[in-house]
N, C-alpha and C positions, 0 to 999 in steps of 0.2 A: 458687246464685242471689240477690242480695243479697234482705234484706226491707225493705222501704219503710215507715220506722216516722217517727212527729211529732219534727222537730226541734226541741230546747230554742232559741230564735230570742230574744237579749237586744234593747233598742228602739235604734233606729240615734239617734247622738247625730250629726249631721252638722255639721262647723262652717260657719257661715255668712259666713267672713271671705273675702273676694274675693283675697284673696293667700295662703292655704292653700296652701304647695306641698307638703306633704307626700305621698312617694310610699312604691309597693309594695316594698319593696324585689327587686332583680337583676330587678324585672317585666318590661325589654327584652328579657334573657338568656333570662326563661319564656317567652314572647310566641317569641323567633326558634326553640328548643329543642322549642315544641309544632307550629310551623309546619312546621318542615322531618322533624321525624316525622309529625305528621298525610298529607304528602302525598309523603313519600318511597315511591319504587314498590316493591313489597316483589311477594315470587315466591309467597308466602303469603297466604288474605284474613284480614284482621285479624278477632278476633271480638269482637261486639258485646258491649258491659258497658254499666251503667248510669252516667251520668254524674253526676256529684259539680258541683253549686254552687258558690262561690268561698264563704267565708265573712260575705264581706262583701256577699253580695247577698242571703244569707239574714239578714241586720240591718237590709234595707230594708224598706218599708210593705209596698210588692209580693211579697217574696221570704220576708215571715215568712205572708202571705195564703198567697200559693202553698205554702208548706209544709202550711199547718193544710189546705185543700183535697187537695193530694196524698196527707195523711194518711188523710184522710175515706171517700176515693171511691177509695183505694190505686191511685193512677194515676203512673208516674215524673215522681220531681220535677222533673226540667229540662225534659220536655215539660210540665209544670203550670205550673212559671216562665214556659216560652215562648206558653205560651197567654193568663197573665194579665199579663203584658207589653205583648202584643201588643193585647190590650184595652184597657188604661190609653190606649195610643197612640193611641185613635181618640179617645175627651173629650180629651185632653190638646192632640191635633192641632187640636182645637175654635177651640184661647185661643191657642196658642203657636207659635212656629216657632224653628228655631236656625240659628246664624250659621257660616259658614264663617270663617278668620278674614280672607277679603278682605273680609266684611259680607255675603256673599250669602244669605240665607234658604233654609232647607228647611222642609220640613214634617215633622210626628213621626210619621206614619203607619207602621207595621211593615207586612210581608208577613211571613208566618210557615206551613209545612205540618209538622204535627204527623202520624204515621204510629202507629196500633194497630191492632187486629185485632176483628173486631167482639165484641159484651158487654164492651167493657172502659169503658162511662160516658163513650163522650166527650160522649153532647150534655149530660151534666149537666155536665163541664168547660167547656164553650159556653156552657150559662148562667150560672155562675159566674163567666166574664169577661169575659159582656155581659148581662146583666139588669138590672146598676143603668143602666148606658148608655140602655138602651129605654126604661126607669121617666121618667130626665131627660127624656129627646127628648120621651117624650109630655108631661111636664108644658112642654116650651118649645112644644109646637103648639099645647096649650092656652091658652097665654097669645097667641100670635100669632090665632088661631080668636077669642076674644075679641074683642080688639084690632080684626079685622075686621068682629066684627057692629059693633061699638062705631061704627065706619066708615061702614057703612051709609048713612045719611041724611047724611054729610059730602061735601065735594069731594073728600077724598081719598083715592087707588086705595088697593087692599089690600094688606096687606106677602103676601109670599112667604115663599120657603124655608123652610116647613114639611119635616117631614121624614115620608119613606113609608117601610116596611117592602115588600121584594116579593121573590116566589121565581124572578122570573126572570133571570138571570143572562148572558143572552145577550147577544151585541153590543148589536143591535136593542132587548131590550128596557131598558138600561143606558141608553143612550145618549134614547131616549125619556124615560126619569125624568128623566136629567142636562137635557134639553130645556126643562124645566118647572118648572127649579132656578133658586135665584138665584144658585146656587153650582154646582162642580163636583167636589164632595164625594159621596166613595160609601164606604159599608162594607160588602165582601163578608165573611161569617161561612158557616161551614157545617159539619156533622160529618157529612154523606153524602156517600158516593163518585159520586151521582148530581149534587152540586152541580156535579162540573169539568167534565158534557158539556154541560154550559151555557157554565159559563165559560173553558173551553178546549175546543172543539169537535173535533173530526177531522180531519186533515190535510184531508182532501176536502173542509172546507167553508173560505169564501172570505172567511165572517164570525167574524172572531174580536175576544178583545177585549187582545189584545196592546199597544196602540200606545196606548190608555187606561190598564194598569198601568206602561207604560215610562213615562210622563209624570209619571202621580199619582205617582208613588213616591217623587219630588223637588218635585214641584210645579209643573209648567212647562204651556204652552199646548199645548192638541191641538185640534184644528176637526172635526166632523163632516159628512159631507156625501150626503146620503140623499134621492132625490128622493122628493116627496109631501108631505113632514112635515117639519116640525123638526128639528133636527139640535142636540145643542150643543156650541158653541163657547167656548172660555175657559180660566181654569187649573182641570187637574182634580188633584187630592190626595183620596188614602185610604188605606184599611187592608185585607190580607185576611188572615184565621185559616181554612184548612181542617184539622180534625185530622177523618182518616179511615184507610181501613182501609193497609197496605202497600201500596207499588207510587203513592201519592200524589206521592210527590218526583219518581218517574218520567216521570209524567205531565206536570208542569211544568217539566221535563227536556227532554222533548220539541216541549211546548208552546214554550221557549224558540225553538229553531232557529235557537243563535248570533245572536239579538237581543240580549242584556244583560238578558230580564227574567230567567233563574233566577239572576242573578248578585244580583237583589233581596230573594228569598227567603233567609229561619232555616231550614234544616232539622232536622229529628229523630227519629230514629227507633230509639230506644232499645228493648230489650229488654221482651216485653209479660211482666207477674206473671199473667199469667190462667194459673188452675188451682192457682197459689199462692198466690193471695190469701185472706185468714184472713176477709174479712167480718165486720169485728168493728161492723157495724153504729152509728157514731157521722156524724153529723152536726156539717155547719158552720153553728154559730149564727150567731144577729143579729151579735151583739155582736161576734163573732168577723170578719163582714161588713162592719159599719160603717167601720172608718176607710178602704177601698177604695171603700165605697159614697160614704162622703164627698167622697174626692179627685172621684171622679164626677161626682159631683153639681154638686160646685162650679166644675169645670170648662165645663160645660153648660149655670149658672148663669153662668158671666162670659160665656159666650158669647153668652146670651141678650142678657143688661142691655149688652154690644157693640152688637150687630145692632138691637136695637131706640133705642138711643141714634142710629147714624147711619144706620141704613135700609141700608145697605150691605154687597155681599158679604164675606164675610172672608177675604178671601183669602190665604195663605202674605203678602205683602208686608206687607198693615195687621194682621197679628197682633203680640201681642207677641215681642220680638225675645228670644231667652237668646241666651247666649255664654259661653267657656270664659274663663279669667283667662288671661294672656299664657305663665304657665308651662306650661297646661293645651294653648295650640298648639302652644307649642313642643316638645312632650312627641308631641304627634299627628304632627308631621312628623319625631320623629326616630323614632316608631315606622313609617313610612312607607319612609323612608330603608331603616332596617334590615332589610325586605321587599324593596328594590325587586332587588336581585341573584333572591332565591328568584322572583320573579312570573316572571322570563324561564326559568329552569329549567323555570318549570310548562309555560308556554306548550310549549318544546321538547319536554316529554314526551307533549304533546296535553291538558293537565288545561288547559284555555283557560275552561274554567269557572271552576275555582279561582283561577284567576291574575285571572278579575276579580272575583270572589267579595272576592277578597284586596288588589286594587287600588280595592275602593270601603270597603276596612273604615272610613276614617275617615266616612263615611257612615253607617253602621252602629254605628260607638261613639257619634258624636254623638245620633244619634237614642233611641237604650240610656239618652244617660247623663240626657236632656234629659228624658228622661217618668219614671226615676226620679227628678228632682229636682223637678218639680213634684207628683208623687202624695207624695213626701216632705213636703211643705209644705204644700199643702191636704188632705191626711188626718191633719193636725196643728194645722188651722187656724191659718196662715196662709200669708201670701202669698207665691210664691216670686221668690226675690231675681235680679236681673236676668242674674247672673252664677253659671255654674254652679262650684263647689269643685271641688277637684282633687280632694277624696277619693272624689266623684262620680264624676269622670272616671274614677279608676284604678276605679273597682266596676263599671263600663261598661267597663270596659277587658279586666277578668278574665270575668267574662261573656260577653262576647267571643272571648275565648280558648276558651272551653267549646264554644264551634261551632265553630275553627279547626280545634279539636282531632277534632272529629266528621264535617266535613267530609270527609276525605278517605275516611271508611269508606262513607259516604252514596254518594257518586260511584263505589265500587267493588261496594257489592252493589247497585247499578243498572246496573253495566254502562255506564259511562257513560266510563270512562277507568282505567288502570292493567291488572296482569295480566290481569283477567278478563273486559274491551272488547274487550284485544288478541287473546285467545285465541278470544273468537266469532269478529272478524273475521277472523282465522286458518281458522277451520272454514267460515266462511261462501262466504270466497273459493274455498277447493278445493270446494264442494258444488254451488258457483253454474256447474261450467260439468264437462263432462267432458275436456275437454280437460286432457292432463297438465301440472303445473306444476314448471319446475326450481327450484331455491333462488330464483334471478335473478328468473324472470318473476314468480314468488310474490310476491318481496318487492317488486318495480316496481306490481305490481295492488294491494296492501293499500298503496299510496302514494295510493292514489286513494278508501280509503276511512275514515272515521272509526274509532277515536280518531287512527290514523296520520296523514290527512291534514292534522289541525292542528297537525302537528309542524315543518312548514314544510322543511327543509334536512337535517333528522334521521330524517325520515319511511321513507327507504330502507334505514338501519341499523338502526333502530330494529327496523322489520321483520322484518330479516334476524336479528338477534339474540331476536324473540320466536317464531318460527320454529324455528330451532336450540335456546333451551330446551325448545318443547314438543317436540321427535324426544329430545332426551335423557331429557325426562321418561316417552317413551313415548306421549305423546298424539295424536304422529303419526308418518310411517316416513319414512323418503326409502329407498327402495328400489334394487337395484343398478345401475339405470340413470342411477340421481341425480337420479328425479323424486319431488317430494313427495305422499305420499299421506293419506289423511283412513282411520281406523282403524276 
């Protein structure tokens, strides 16, 4: 098992030249090989291993802080980095948006699910990623309260858009809070499995947060229509960070139910160091927190100043726009073109979630690049340039590549796609009826079951191939009458 150690991380020196076109050597070849390897349909499960962050990310402000926190609480480093990056996206999204090549803005909030078992200091990690934001928002709220008190004797109405903290993440609870706010901004963070029970209710419930989360990922219009009280209607945008027990990813994947929600999340389910930790007793110091906290406070202060100057909702269209260089947009287009044939292959294999996730890779990369760019500048005491340097884009591409590599394993482990899901579907079909199946009738029945149902025209042949493979491995039996039986 890999030992978690503190990494030595030199200070980042990103170039500010908008025309910096330096590239990572052989990058496109690397990501194509990673996608091919991570999503190949294997007959044996891939063993989970600790993930490794790219050196370029380790040199960023967020990467250095993640390395320190990872060492001190002995939490897997990529999981820590995703938590810190998602936590950073919350304040960054208050001030900045990033543009597609078309000029359309998207909000910067990230969605992430990180899995680790109990006793792994998940709450401490959540605190490190969000405590500076909570302090900064409290400062903004005090500023609003003071201004409203000053206005009590005047003609102007009170300011809105204070921030509230709540534990009710049900659709009714969130809709109620958003209806009372000037902006449709939400931030959902939890280190408890119970948080999923309200965020993603059981399938029997008619009340879900799916539409809000779907629209909120990019910053789109959503309208609530609840009788008897006000409901939110407007642009929704936000972030979701869940650090919880194993099985959390499966809850998101199940709640998605083909809506596209699952494709909006970053998933990390590394092995647990539980039982092998040294418990060295080291803590993150105030000095080590300072650059990250400075960037968080700087973002919220900029938001507060913007709000007090305009007294208007700060929605994605009104935020400060960041964009790539022309060469950066060309590179993103090249990455998408290189993956296009693979998207169809994944879809035909019943891996529609992976196909959809990779189809959104540009949005994932743009968000990650923008958050890194904002924190690098503000944390070092400067204003983020409007143009994100190509070197930052390359860092984001390399970081997202790590998630791409890991994605196939998460899908396999949760029985969403791949050999495990197919084998479970075969057994379930055999056990669901007392009627004996021939190879043909069983293959036909499996065409209507996931994951085969998502394979389109290839469903029958893929189901037949899986049955034959299981029979060869002795997992099921074809008797002398040609009937398929479970052992």
